[in-house]
C-alpha positions in Angstrom: -139.0 58.2 -114.0 -136.4 59.1 -116.7 -134.7 62.4 -116.0 -133.3 64.3 -118.9 -130.7 66.8 -117.8 -130.4 69.9 -120.0 -127.9 72.8 -119.7 -130.1 75.9 -119.9 -127.2 78.2 -120.1 -125.3 76.5 -123.0 -125.3 77.9 -126.5 -125.2 81.2 -128.3 -128.9 82.0 -127.7 -129.2 80.6 -124.1 -131.2 80.6 -122.0 -134.1 81.7 -124.3 -133.5 79.1 -127.1 -132.9 76.3 -124.6 -135.9 76.9 -122.5 -138.1 77.4 -125.5 -136.8 74.2 -127.0 -137.4 72.4 -123.8 -141.0 73.6 -123.7 -141.5 72.2 -127.3 -140.0 68.9 -126.2 -142.0 68.6 -123.0 -145.1 67.7 -124.9 -143.3 65.1 -127.0 -141.3 63.1 -124.4 -142.8 60.0 -122.7 -145.1 60.3 -119.7 -142.4 58.6 -117.7 -139.8 61.3 -118.6 -139.0 64.6 -117.0 -136.8 67.4 -118.2 -134.3 68.9 -115.6 -133.0 72.3 -116.4 -129.7 73.5 -115.0 -129.1 77.3 -114.9 -130.2 80.7 -113.7 -133.5 80.0 -112.0 -134.8 83.5 -112.2 -134.1 83.9 -115.9 -135.6 80.4 -116.6 -138.8 81.2 -114.7 -139.1 84.6 -116.5 -139.0 82.8 -119.9 -141.5 80.2 -118.7 -143.8 83.0 -117.6 -143.6 84.8 -120.9 -144.4 81.6 -122.8 -147.3 80.7 -120.4 -145.6 77.5 -119.4 -146.3 76.3 -115.8 -143.0 76.2 -113.8 -143.7 72.7 -112.6 -143.4 71.4 -116.2 -139.7 71.1 -115.4 -137.4 70.4 -112.5 -135.1 73.4 -112.2 -131.6 73.1 -110.6 -130.3 76.7 -109.8 -126.7 77.5 -110.8 -124.8 80.7 -110.5 -122.0 80.3 -113.1 -121.6 79.8 -116.8 -118.7 78.3 -118.7 -118.3 80.5 -121.8 -117.2 79.4 -125.3 -113.9 81.4 -124.8 -113.1 79.9 -121.4 -110.3 77.3 -121.1 -112.4 74.1 -120.7 -110.4 72.2 -118.1 -109.7 75.3 -116.0 -113.3 76.5 -116.2 -114.7 73.2 -115.2 -112.5 73.2 -112.0 -112.8 76.9 -111.3 -116.6 77.2 -111.9 -118.0 74.4 -109.8 -121.4 76.0 -109.7 -121.6 76.3 -113.5 -124.6 74.7 -115.3 -122.2 72.2 -117.0 -120.3 71.2 -113.8 -123.5 70.8 -111.7 -125.1 68.9 -114.5 -122.3 66.4 -114.6 -122.3 66.2 -110.8 -126.0 65.2 -111.0 -125.2 62.7 -113.7 -122.4 61.1 -111.7 -124.6 60.9 -108.6 -127.4 59.3 -110.8 -129.8 62.1 -110.0 -130.4 62.4 -113.8 -130.2 59.7 -116.4 -128.5 61.7 -119.2 -127.1 65.2 -119.8 -127.0 67.4 -122.9 -125.7 70.9 -123.7 -125.2 73.2 -126.6 -122.5 75.0 -124.6 -118.7 74.5 -124.6 -117.8 71.3 -126.3 -114.4 71.3 -124.6 -116.0 71.6 -121.1 -118.5 68.8 -122.0 -115.6 66.5 -122.9 -113.7 67.4 -119.7 -116.9 66.6 -117.8 -117.2 63.2 -119.6 -113.6 62.2 -118.9 -113.3 63.6 -115.3 -116.7 62.5 -113.9 -118.6 59.7 -115.6 -115.4 58.6 -117.4 -115.0 56.1 -120.2 -116.1 52.5 -120.1 -113.3 50.1 -119.0 -112.0 48.3 -122.0 -112.8 51.0 -124.6 -109.6 52.5 -125.9 -111.1 55.8 -126.9 -114.7 57.2 -126.8 -116.1 58.7 -130.0 -118.7 61.2 -131.1 -121.0 60.3 -133.8 -123.5 61.9 -136.2 -126.4 60.6 -138.1 -126.7 61.6 -141.8 -129.9 61.2 -143.8 -129.8 59.1 -146.9 -131.7 59.6 -150.1 -133.8 56.4 -149.6 -135.4 58.0 -146.5 -133.2 56.3 -144.0 -130.1 57.3 -142.1 -126.5 56.3 -141.7 -124.4 56.7 -138.6 -120.8 58.1 -139.0 -118.2 57.8 -136.3 -115.9 59.3 -135.2 -116.7 62.9 -136.3 -114.1 64.9 -134.5 -113.1 63.5 -131.1 -110.0 61.5 -132.2 -108.3 62.9 -135.3 -105.8 60.0 -135.4 -107.0 56.5 -134.7 -105.1 53.2 -134.5 -106.7 50.3 -136.3 -107.8 48.7 -133.0 -109.8 51.9 -132.2 -111.5 51.8 -135.6 -112.5 48.2 -135.0 -113.9 49.1 -131.6 -115.9 51.8 -133.3 -117.5 49.1 -135.3 -118.7 47.4 -132.1 -119.9 50.7 -130.6 -121.7 51.7 -133.7 -123.3 48.3 -134.0 -124.8 48.5 -130.5 -126.0 52.1 -131.1 -127.6 51.3 -134.4 -129.4 48.4 -132.8 -130.6 50.3 -129.7 -131.3 53.8 -131.0 -131.7 53.4 -134.8 -133.6 50.1 -134.3 -131.6 48.2 -136.9 -131.8 44.5 -136.3 -128.5 43.5 -138.0 -126.7 46.8 -138.9 -124.3 46.8 -141.8 -120.9 48.1 -140.6 -118.5 49.6 -143.2 -115.1 51.2 -143.2 -114.7 54.5 -145.1 -112.0 54.3 -147.6 -110.8 55.5 -151.0 -111.9 52.4 -152.8 -114.0 49.3 -152.1 -111.3 46.7 -152.7 -109.7 45.2 -149.6 -106.2 46.2 -150.6 -107.1 49.9 -151.0 -106.2 52.7 -148.5 -103.4 53.6 -146.2 -101.7 51.5 -143.6 -104.4 52.5 -141.0 -107.4 51.4 -143.1 -105.7 48.2 -144.4 -104.9 47.1 -140.9 -108.4 48.1 -139.7 -110.0 46.1 -142.5 -108.2 42.9 -141.4 -109.4 43.4 -137.8 -112.9 44.2 -138.7 -113.2 41.3 -141.2 -112.2 38.9 -138.5 -114.3 40.5 -135.8 -117.5 38.6 -134.8 -119.1 41.5 -133.0 -120.8 43.0 -136.0 -121.8 42.5 -139.6 -118.8 43.9 -141.5 -119.6 44.6 -145.2 -116.2 45.9 -146.2 -115.0 49.3 -147.5 -117.3 52.1 -148.6 -116.5 55.1 -150.8 -117.7 58.6 -149.8 -119.9 58.8 -152.9 -122.0 55.9 -151.5 -122.4 57.4 -148.0 -125.7 59.1 -148.7 -127.3 56.3 -150.7 -128.4 54.0 -147.8 -127.8 51.0 -150.0 -124.4 49.9 -148.6 -124.2 50.5 -144.9 -126.0 51.6 -141.7 -122.8 52.5 -139.8 -119.7 54.0 -141.3 -116.4 54.0 -139.4 -113.6 56.5 -139.9 -111.2 58.6 -137.8 -112.3 61.9 -136.4 -110.3 64.0 -139.0 -112.1 62.4 -141.9 -115.5 62.3 -140.2 -115.4 65.9 -139.1 -114.4 67.0 -142.7 -117.4 65.1 -144.0 -119.8 66.7 -141.5 -118.5 70.2 -142.2 -118.9 69.5 -146.0 -122.5 68.4 -145.4 -123.2 71.7 -143.5 -121.7 73.6 -146.4 -123.8 71.8 -149.0 -126.9 72.6 -147.0 -125.9 76.2 -146.8 -125.4 76.4 -150.5 -128.8 74.8 -151.2 -130.5 77.2 -148.8 -128.7 80.2 -150.5 -129.9 79.1 -153.9 -133.5 78.4 -152.8 -133.3 74.6 -153.3 -136.0 73.2 -151.1 -136.9 69.5 -151.0 -137.5 66.9 -148.4 -133.9 65.6 -148.5 -132.1 68.9 -148.3 -134.3 69.9 -145.4 -133.0 66.8 -143.5 -129.4 68.1 -143.8 -130.3 71.0 -141.5 -128.4 70.4 -138.2 -131.6 71.4 -136.3 -133.2 68.1 -137.2 -130.3 66.2 -135.6 -130.2 68.2 -132.3 -127.2 66.6 -130.7 -124.2 64.4 -131.0 -123.8 61.5 -128.5 -120.5 60.8 -126.9 -120.2 57.0 -127.2 -118.0 54.9 -124.9 -118.6 56.6 -121.6 -120.5 55.4 -118.5 -123.6 57.6 -119.0 -125.6 59.2 -121.9 -124.1 62.6 -122.8 -125.1 64.6 -125.9 -123.4 67.7 -127.3 -125.5 70.2 -129.4 -124.4 72.8 -131.9 -123.4 76.1 -130.4 -125.8 78.1 -132.4 -128.7 75.8 -131.6 -132.2 77.3 -132.1 -135.2 76.2 -130.1 -136.0 73.6 -132.7 -132.5 72.2 -132.5 -132.8 72.1 -128.7 -136.1 70.3 -128.9 -134.5 67.6 -131.0 -131.5 67.4 -128.7 -133.9 66.7 -125.8 -135.7 64.0 -127.8 -132.4 62.4 -128.9 -131.2 62.4 -125.3 -134.3 60.6 -124.2 -133.9 58.0 -127.0 -130.2 57.4 -126.0 -131.1 57.1 -122.3 -133.8 54.5 -123.0 -131.6 52.5 -125.3 -129.3 51.8 -122.3 -126.3 51.8 -124.6 -123.8 52.4 -121.8 -125.0 49.3 -120.0 -124.7 47.2 -123.2 -121.2 48.6 -123.9 -120.1 47.8 -120.3 -121.4 44.2 -120.7 -119.6 43.8 -124.1 -116.3 45.2 -122.9 -116.3 43.8 -119.4 
């Protein structure tokens, strides 16, 4: 049985949005999967009752504390051991659940990642990634999107390996095209970081390196399946995408592509390079976003990416 751990108290609209999203997801996950909710049991059961959902649909782990968005992440993780995030990570470390996701404090989630399940030996720095829809109906994976704002070339090269395994296991790409985001397609373009990273990636046999990619080609789907960059650049791109979607929504532009730019369709961002599947959702996640976060967590668990990364970097 695959157990999907969800922080019921994380996010601006928790626990209502989280529990409602979990109910939506419960009918879509595999028969061999079970959602485990961490949080205030009384409030969770009240919501289930209002929505006419049988309590035994989920496994509920009662907790008494919540790490708020304004809390100091490292202090709160230590000082609130019965918080939904801390208990969720404890269950994950003890293998009582197979993956854990939250739309709560990103800082506390990262503290949990590094202090409990920890990064995979051999990986210099974990990354967080995001999947962006392309105009050809596909998707491209971008990493890092905010965890490491400054990256050495060796880290960017490792991102190519990590992204390659994720694209194979979760995106079902047989031979993913791995590209380096740069200001030009030519090998000699870029700063010292990207030039050195290009040399390393070109000589790496872990993945299918297709060279540099310019930002204007990021959404085409014609050039790459995985795009590597540092967290400063990646986060800037993700925030710009969110802004474009907001402008389109404001002006009443509705089409199938712009609809896919909505963060709700993505659900959650996986932390890659740690010893267990962990996903981080948007703080303002709606029930629809939570539903997709649950489904994305299930996909990541079943891809067994952490095992594949440990095997590669052992």
